[in-house]
N, C-alpha and C positions, 0 to 999 in steps of 0.2 A: 433353150429359153432362158432369155436373159432378164433378170428384174430392172436393169437399171442402174447408176448409181442413188446411192441413199447420202440425203445431206444430214446434217445434223438433227437428230428427232428420235421418237422410238424405233428399238428394234421389233419388229413385227414379231407377234410371240409363238406364226407359224413355225418360226426359225429354226427355234429352238423345241417347241413341242415335240420329243421323240421319246416312246419308254426304253428306249437302248440308253438312254440320258442317265436312267434311273440307274445303268449298271455301273457309273462311276464312282468315287470312293468319295460317297455322299458325308466322312465323317472331314474331308476337305474345306477347313473353312473358308481358304482363298476360291473354292467353287462355288461355294453356298451364297461369300458374300456377292461373288459377280450373279447366280444368280439371282440372289435378291433384288439387284440395281437389275435386272432385266424384267421380268415378274411386276415390279414398283414402277416402269414406265421410264424411270431413270435416263436423263441423255447424253449422249455419243456424238464424241467426233464424227467428221467424216471417215468411212475406211474404206473407200473405195469401190472399184466398181463391182464387186463380188461380195458381198456385205458376211454369205453363209461361210466361206474362206477365211473372212477377215474376224469375226467370231470364235471358227476356229483356233486362230492362233492367238488368240486372245487367251480362252480359255486354255490352250494346252501353254501360255507362257506363266499363267496364274499355278497350274498345276505344277508344272515343274518348278519353278521357285519355292514352292512349299516343298514340296519333295526333295531340292538341293538345302534349304533350310536343314532340314530334317537329318539329309543322307548325311549333313557336315556335321550335325549334333552325333549322328552316330559315329562317324569318322572320330570327333575328339574324343568321345566316352570309350572307346574302341581302345584308342593310343592311351588314355592315361589307364585303362585295366588293364593292358599288358606291362605298361610301366610300373604298374602296383603289384602284380602277380614276378614279375623277375624281380623286385624287392624283397616279397613275402619267401621267395626261392631261397632269399639270401638267409633270411628269419632261421629259414629250417636247417638248412645249413648251419645255422651255429645251434639251434636244438640238438642235435647230431653230436656235432662237435662237446655238446655240453654233458652228454649223455655218457661218453667216453670217457673224460676227465674225470665225471663221479664214480664210473668202473672200476677206474685207475687209482681214484684217492680211497674207496672205502676199506674197513679193516685193518690187521694192525701190518698186514705187510709192506705198507707202505708206510715210509720212512717221514718221520715229522718235515726232513726239508725237502722229501720230494714232494710233501702236500703243501708245501707251502710256495713249491715251482708253480703246480698245479692251480692254486690260488692267482698267481702273477699273471697265467695266461688265463684264467677266468675274467680277470681286470684287463687284459687288450682287447677277448670277445665282449666287453659291456662297452667299449669304446667304438668296435664293429657295429653292434646294433644302434646305439647315437647316429653314428654315419648312416646309415642306412635308413635310420628313421627321419634323417631329415633329407634324401632323398628326393633331387627338387626335377621338375617333369612340367615342360609345356608353359614354363613362370609361375609354378606352384609347388609349394613342398605337400607331396602325396600322400603325408600322414597325419598333418595339420588339422583335417578338419576345415570345417569354413573360415578359422584363422591360417590361412596357409601363405600369406607371403609373408611371414619369414620364419626359420627353423625352428622346430615348437620342441626339440628337446635342445639340453645344455645340462654342463655338469650344473651343480649348484654351486653357489659363492659360499654358503655361509653351513654348508651338510655333505658330507660323505654321501652325495645322493645324485641323483638325476632330476631336474624339472621339466616338468610337460605344459607349454603354451600355448597349446594347440585348443580346438577345443571338439568334444565329444561330439561331432552329428555326420552324417551323411548330405554327401552336393548331389542332387535332382538333377538328371537333362531331359528333355523330352524326345524320346524317341519315335513319335509319331504326335499326330495333330492332337491325341489326350493322352498320352501311353509314356511314363515318365520311367526312370531307372537309376540307381544310382552308380555313380562314374568314381567315384573312391568306395575306400574301405573305414568305417567308425574306428577311432585308433584304440577304444577302449577293446574292441575285440582284438585286434591286433597284437597289442602291446600291455593291455589293461595298465595305463600308467596314472590312473589314481587311486588313491585312497580315500572312504567315504565312512564319518561317523553317523549312521541314523538313528533320531535320537526314535524313542516314544512318542505313544498318541496325546497328543497337548488339550483336546478337548476344550477350545474355548473357546467361550462362553459369548454369548450373544451379548454386541453393544448398539446404540444406536446409528455408529459408524458404518456398521455390518451391510456389505451390500450385496444384495440381493443375488446376484451370479452364485455365490460365492457360498448359501446357503446348500442344506442337502449334502457336504459333502463336496463341492461346487458344482454341481448339478444344476442350479437356481430354482427356479421357479418362472411357467410362460406363466404370465400378467394378465390383467384384465380387469372386468367391471362384476364388484360383490353387490350383492342387494343387504345392507345392515339396517334391521328396524329398531328404535329402541323405544319404550314405554315406559315415562319417569311418573304414571299414572292419570296423566291430562290427555291419553288417547295415545295408539301407536303412532313416531313419526317414521317414517321409511324414506333411504335418500340409495338411490345408484351410487357406486363411487366406483371412477376408474383409476385402477394403480396400476394399467399398464405404463405409464413415463418413471414412477419409482426407482430410484436405484438405491437409496439406503433403508434400512428400517426405519430411520427417522423421518424418512419419506412415508411409509406406511402408517406413520404415527400421525402426522399433519393430516394427510389426505383419508383418515379414518375418523379425526375429530373433530376439522372443519364443519361439517354440516349441523354439525349436533349442539351450539354454541355450550360447550362445558357440560354436557348431559352423556358426554362419555368419555371414557377418560379409557386412554392406550398405555401399558406401562411394559417395560420389557424388564425379562426376568433371564439368568443365566443362561435358557434355552428356549425361549418362546415370545410371545406378546400375549398379553394380557385385555380383554375387553371390558371394563365394568363402567355399568348408567351408574350415575351421581341417586338415582332410585328407580325400582322397577326392576324390566328387565333388558336385558337387548338378544338380538338375533340375528344369524349371519345366514346371508344363502345363496347357492349358485344361481345365474339366468342358466338358461335354455342352454345344452350345447356346450356349457363351461362349467372347472372346475376345479378356481383360480382357490375356493375359499376350503376346500374337501384339502387341496395339495398341502395347504397351510396347515390344516387342520382347525380351522377355526369354524366349518359350517356347523351350525347348531341349532338347537330349537328356542326357542326364546327360554334364558334365566337368568338368576344373580348376574352371572358373569359367565366369562369365553375363555379359554387358555388353548392357545395352540399346541401342536406336536410339539417334538424336540426338534428343530429349526437346523440344527447339527451344522454350522458352519464352518468354512475350511480354513487352512491359516491362509492369511496371506501377508504382505510385506508391510500393510496397513494396519495387521493386526497389532493389538494393544499389551507389552509386554504383561501387563496388569490384568485383561482375558486372559489369560493361560491358564491352563489347569482349574477348568470350571469358575475360573473369575479370582483364583486364590493365586493369580499372580507365582512369580519366584522367588521371592521372600528377598529382606531385605537387602539394597547394594551396598548401601555405601562404607565404606573399608573391604569389600568383601572383592564379587567378582570370577571370576573365573578362570583358570590357567588353563594358557593352550599351548600344547609341547608338539614341537613335528620336529624328528631328530633330536638335534641340539640345539634349536630355537625355541626358546621360550619365552612366552607373554602372559604378562597377566592381564586382563582384557577389564578395563572397568566403565562395569554398565550403570554406575551412580549417574542419573538422570535421562537416561535409554529411553526413550514412550513407543518405538514402536519395532516390528522385528527388522522393518529394514534400518533404524538406526545400530540394532544389533549385528547385520550386515556389512554397514560400516565401520563398525568398530572391530568387526575382522581384518577385512579389508585392512583399513588402519596399521594393524599391530604387523603387519609384514611379516608374515610366518608361513609364506606359500599355503594359505586357504583363504577359503571363499564360504557361504552360508549359501544355501537352497532350500528344497524343500524335497520328501520324497513322491514320490509321483500320485500316491493318495491322496493327496494333501492335508494331511494329519499332522506331520511332526517334520522336525528340522534334519536337516542333514550340512554336518562341516565335510568342505571335499580337500583334500590334501594335492597338493599338484607334484608331490615329490615320490620316487621308486629309489627305494634301498635304505629308511629312515619310517618309524613308526609316528603315527599320533595319536595322540593323548590330549581328554580334557579333562581336568579335574578341579574339583574347591578350593576354592582361596578364602579358608575361613567360615562359607557361607552354606547357604542352598543351591545355590544359582544354577550353578551345572544341572543339579538333577532338575531344579525348575524349568530351565528349557530340555529337559528328555535328551539332555546329550551328555552326560556324566558318562567315561566309560570303562570304569571298574565302582562295583558298588556290591552291596549283600545281594542282588538280586543276579550277580553277573554270575552265567554258569559256569561249573568248575571245565568244563566239556571246552568252550572256548579260550580258554586260558591259552599261556605260551605259545602266540602262533596257531593257534586250530590244533596245538597236540594237544591239549590240556592236561587236566592233575590227574597221574596213576594213581584215583583210589581205586578200582576194582578187586586188581591184586593184591598184592603187602600193601595195606594202605597205613602203617605207623612212619614216625620219623620223632627221633630222638631232639630231649631240650636236657639243657644243664641249667638249673636255675640258679640263683643267686649265693644262695645258701649251700649250694655246692650237691644236690641232691640232680639226680637225675628220671627224668620223666620219659615215657614211650606213649604216645596219643594217636589216636585211633582215629582215621578220618573215612573208618568205612558206610558205606549209604551217604557220605555229602555230597549233594550233588551245586550247590551254590557256595558260594563266599560265605556268604551269611550261617550258613550248615558250620563252615569251616573255623569260624568264630566263636559259632555259639561253642561248641566242641571241645577248642581248648578254654574255654572260659570256666567251663562246665569242672576242669582238674580242681584248680584252687580258689575259687569266687572271689573276688574283692583282690587277692593277691597277685594271683598271675593274671592278664588281663590283657587279651587282644580287644584291638579297635580296629578305627580306618584313620589314614592319613585325614589332617585336617584342610590339612595345605598338599597341593597334589596325590598319587594317587598311590598304593599301597597299603600293606598291614603293620600298626603297631605295635608289638611285645614290650609290656611292663612288666615287672618281678620286682615285689617290695620285700619278698623273702630272706633278703640278706645283701650285704655287698659286694659283692663277689662280681664274677661276671658271668653274661645272662649268653647263653651257646645255641647257637639250635646247627644243627648236623646238618651237612647236605648230603641228600640222595633225590629221588629222581622229582619227591612230592614238594619238597621244600624248595626246590631250583624250579616248580614247573610256579610255586608261591612267589617264587623270588622273597625270601623272608630265612634264608639261611645266611650264617656267621654269628660275628661275636661281638658284643659291646659290654662294657666295663664298666658302662653306669655314670661314668664323668665327663661333665663340658670340660670341650677348654677353655681355654680364656683369652679369646680371642685381642689380638693385638690389632693396633690402628698400621696404615700405612707410612713409612718412614723410608722407603728408597733402598729397601734389603732387595735387589734383585739378583743377587747370590750368594752365595756361603764366602767365596773367593772376594765382597765386595771388602772395602775398609770402611771401618769404623765412623772415621775422620771424614768420607764422602755420604753419609747419612745423613738427611732432614736437609736436602739441598746444599752442604756443603757445611752444616753448623756442626754436624758431628755428632760423637757420644762422651762426655766428661764420664771416662770409666775412672780416672784416681779420684774424684768426686768422692764417691759413695760409694757403699756395697748395695745390689739385688736384694729388696729383702721379699721372702717368698713367706706366707703362713699357710702351711698344707692343711689339706682336709682331714691329718688327724687332728691339728691341732698344736703341729711343733712347729717351729720357725726356723728359716735358715738364711743364714747370711752369704751373700754370694759375691767372692770378690774376682772382679773386673779388671783389674789394675795393670793388669799384662796382656789384656784384650787387645790386637790392633786388628780384626778381618769379625766379621759375623761368623765363621764357623767355633771362633775362639769363642766367643757367646755362648753356641753352643753344646761346645765341648765342654766348657765350666759347668752349666747349669747340670747336663746329662750326665756328670761324673758324680754329685750328690746323693745319690740314690737310683742307680740304673734301671732303666725298664717302669721307674713306678713315679719317678719325676722328669718330665720330658717336655724339651724344648723344640719345636722347630722352624721352618720357616716360611712362608708361602713365595716364587718366584715370581705368581700373579697377583696376589694383593699387595706385595713389599713388607710382609708386615711379618711378627713374629706372634705363634700362638704357644700355649703351656699347657700341661696337660697333668694332673698328680692320682693316684690309682691307692692312695694310703687311707683312704678314709673315707665319709660320706658327708665332710662340713662342706664348708667353704672355703675355695681356693682366692687367696687373695697377696696382692704384690703393691706395696703400699709404694705411695707417691713421693719419690725425690727425681732429684735433677736426671739420675741414670735411668730408673725408668720411664720419666717421661719420654727421653730421647730415645728409648727402645719402642714406645710406644704402645707397651703392655704392663702399664698401671691399671690397677681394678679389683676387682670382686667377681667369682662366678659359683655360685651355689647351686646350679642346674644341674639335673640328673636324667641323661641324657638314656630313651627307651631305644630298644633295638626296631628298628626301622627297614623296612622291607622298600624294595622299588617297586614299579610299575610291570606290575604281569602281562596286560592287556593291551599293548599297543595297538593299534587299527594300522596293518600294512595295506601297499596295493594288490602283491598278488599276482603281479601278471610276469614275466616273461625277465623285466628288468629287477623287479625285487625280488625273483628268487635266485638268479643272478649275483645278486649282491648278496643275498645269505651263502650260495655259494662259496664264495669267493669266504666270507666269515669263516663257515664253517668247516675247511681247509688250512681255512690261518688258525685256526684254534684243534684242527685233527679233532673234531667232534661228529664219529660216527653215525650217533644217531639221528643229528640231525643231516649229516648225508642220505641218510636212510628215508628219511622223510622228506627234504628236498626233491628225490628219486621220484617218489611217485606223484609230489606234486607237478615235477617235471611234465610227468606224464600224462598227466590229466590238461594239461594246459597244451600239450601236443596233438593231442586228439581235438582239441575247440581247434585250434590253428589250422589242422587239415580242415576240419567243415568250413572253414572262413575259405580255406584257398579252394574247396571245392565251389563254395558259391561264387568265388571271382570268376572260379571259369566257365558254372553254369552261364554268366552273365555276359562272360564274354563270347558264348556258342548262342545266347541271344540277340547279341547284336550283332554278327553273323548274318542270322537270318532275317535280320532287320534290314540291314544293308540287300539283302538277294531278292525281299520281296517291293524294296524301293526300287530294283532294276526292273524286277515283272510289272511293277503296277507301270510302270511311265508306257510299256510297251501296250498294255491294256488299254491307260488310256487312251494314245494315239489310236488306236484299233477304233475306242466305242466311240472315239471323234468322229471318225473318218467316217463311221456307220451312218453315222448321223450326218455328218456335211461333205462328204464327198460321193455321192448318188450320181451318177445318170441320168439326167433328168431328162432328155431327151426318150432313154428307154424307160422310164419310168412312167411318165404319162404314154406313151404306146401299151405299155402292159396296163396300165390304169384303163386303155380305150376300150383297149383288147377285150379288160373284165366286164367292163360296161355292157358293148356290144353283147355278150356272154348272159352279162343278169337279165338285158332286157329280154334277149331270147326266152331265155328261160322264162320268166316272168311272162309272154304271151302267151306260150303251149300252156302253162300253167292257170290263166284265165280260162281258155279255151277250154281247156279241160274239165273247169270247176264248172263250167257254165253247162256238159251235156246233161239231158235227162231221158226218164226212160220212153219220150217218145222217139230219139232218135233212134232209137236200134228197132223199131218196128217198121 
């Protein structure tokens, strides 16, 4: 039976109406699109003498094209993950080598020379990890996240560190018409190449510019129409106010006030909004099946005023610095700012004139110390992220309170002792004393038993001799400062596990150096005649006249001096160990120190002292200043390798033990990642097999629909009709029988 040729026109619905079509992959977009075209009666071009076969061809082609595209995605993903798994295997080999190195380096049985050799080996493995991390496959770097067109790992130009230039993101691809699977690994999972300082809750106050979508911690409010009634004494005025298009709090204010012509005032507080009539009462209600007013906390019966609930806005780039901390801001910024130190890179970030959080982020980036700003997941805190492994990141004050105001200060009174010293903490649970020799020569032992925070340490020290022995926080940079006015001698903090963790061990004689200006003294061997750009030093013209801290005066004859070293020798011979002159090849200048007393140290101004750049006065007393005990590090494999190398260099067995435990934990996470990649590869294998099976099933389903033998089907249908007709006739005759037929 032939249906004849079909020219341009509709495809009869009888050609595609068959229940077996429902067994096809109903989620296949291409098929659904074609089905929609057929059901809507769209026009098709001539498709030949056999429209059923032509339609089958179209459906099969569409489905195969879709399947081929998905199959290509599956194959690309499988190849990328296979290459990634191979690289992870190289990482695993390095893990094993590092464990062997630690076992070899632990204890005193390994000599210092052998440990240094092991440190060199670790340096080689760092290079190997960098090379593996820069593995490229199918035109992209496997561990660069979404920024995968350039090598993600490199040695920093400004630090002994590794810089990460990629992104911490997964790349998803379709493995079915509606299914996604990551075809890479997040670099943070593999190598943890970044460090971050996560700040404290900044509780920004509500402002007119606050966006509605940022309310309630970023959940926002589904807006609509509310009913507001104002009665100033002349009868109630009820208005339905549409808030649905409001974008900011100012939009709220404008829409709420507009219908009442001055009879309603809407104020903005640090936490919410207030509705106050010019006189009388105000009431707010929701319409049926609405909860806008209730969500905002302004649904209320008539009253003298209505105050919303805490609208709790989250941080955004548009949040003003002045709105932070409940509207108190971050403190004065003129001449202050914050100090950001990333390894040996350190910059003071000037915050003066900055208005928004985005301005602050831009200032961080401009400082060029390999850090960037962002938000924590809950939207309540700032975070500063370092892209360096192998060094620590610190954020400190620069004489103000801005670092604390931004919630980013990495060392403060609230810092837990357990978090210091790269997470090793301060050992105050066992023997908790440290010894201190004061300037008057007395020795005290200070117990830190029970201390939990850095402020507890400060309080315990300050209780020893209140106002005389004083512990405080550095106002510029991080660390503790100890001052002692008990005498004029040296102030010494003995080194032990506690003082090492707090970074306050050492000795300070209390006398500041008199710092000279640069005169070109690059080396002790430099001729005096070469200083000052060749102008030299007129050493025969006069003596170097020094008034010491004990009030005595010395006149140093430099007439025989030819070199920088000759000047140093002449001055240092006056009172060896007490009156000391040095020079710095960095600043190309001279420095003078005197321990004879507590008065001023003065070098008289004449042609000799001026040419040496050392004329001037210094009456300062130097406190014992500790260093930062709480830099934030990345804690990943690369960072642990740098720590391991340094611990082997210095023979620090305690640090080696700590690193061993950290590497073991890191290796467990690493094995979990490898298992995840293996699981994804198995999933892709299953999808590939499923796609192959689908092709066969689709062809079978289409054959059931379109490959029917019409002659046989018509014959069967005719026979069925005859059978049904005969059965109906017999039934009709049977139903006509009654009792009289049996008489």
